[in-house]
C-alpha positions in Angstrom: 70.5 122.8 193.1 68.9 124.7 190.3 66.2 127.2 191.5 62.9 127.3 189.6 61.6 130.7 188.6 58.3 130.3 190.5 58.2 130.4 194.3 55.5 129.0 196.5 52.0 129.2 195.0 49.7 131.5 196.9 46.1 130.5 197.6 44.0 133.2 196.0 40.3 133.4 194.9 40.3 132.1 191.3 38.4 133.3 188.3 37.3 130.3 186.2 38.7 130.0 182.6 38.3 127.1 180.3 41.3 126.5 178.0 42.7 123.7 175.9 46.4 122.9 176.1 48.6 120.7 173.9 49.3 117.4 175.6 53.0 118.2 175.7 52.4 121.5 177.6 50.2 119.7 180.1 52.8 117.0 180.7 55.4 119.8 181.3 53.1 121.6 183.7 52.6 118.3 185.6 56.3 117.8 185.8 56.9 121.4 186.8 54.4 121.2 189.6 56.0 118.0 190.8 59.5 119.6 190.9 58.2 122.8 192.4 56.4 121.0 195.2 59.5 119.0 195.9 61.7 122.1 195.9 59.4 124.2 198.1 58.2 121.5 200.4 54.6 122.0 199.4 52.0 119.3 198.6 51.5 118.3 195.0 50.8 121.3 192.8 48.2 120.8 190.1 48.8 122.2 186.6 45.9 124.6 186.9 47.5 126.3 189.9 50.7 127.0 187.9 49.2 128.8 185.0 48.4 132.1 186.8 51.8 132.5 188.5 53.5 131.6 185.3 51.5 134.2 183.3 52.1 136.8 186.1 55.8 136.2 186.0 55.9 136.3 182.2 54.0 139.6 182.1 56.1 141.1 184.9 59.3 140.4 183.0 58.1 141.5 179.6 59.6 144.9 179.2 57.5 146.0 176.2 54.3 145.1 178.1 55.4 147.0 181.1 56.4 150.0 179.0 53.2 150.1 177.1 51.1 149.4 180.2 52.7 152.4 182.0 52.0 154.6 179.0 55.7 155.5 178.4 55.5 154.3 174.8 54.0 156.4 172.0 51.6 153.7 171.0 49.1 151.8 173.2 48.8 149.0 170.7 51.2 146.1 170.8 52.8 145.6 167.4 54.2 142.3 166.2 57.9 141.8 166.7 60.0 142.7 163.7 62.3 140.1 162.3 
């Protein structure tokens, strides 16, 4: 069986944000939550609970972000990717 990138969702005190998502992204989040719940044996996972762990994982695996955050790059400003 294929393993999803996210593990069990921790219950943490949230900070409220209001965002708008494209309908297709919302549908994918609903499906991801359904699959993750099935894989991890958890109850249904609502899309709002997925966003923070997904962003956390994204930032943790972004090498440029980590390098700049740790101050090992010469510039502290993110520059657009070059083609």
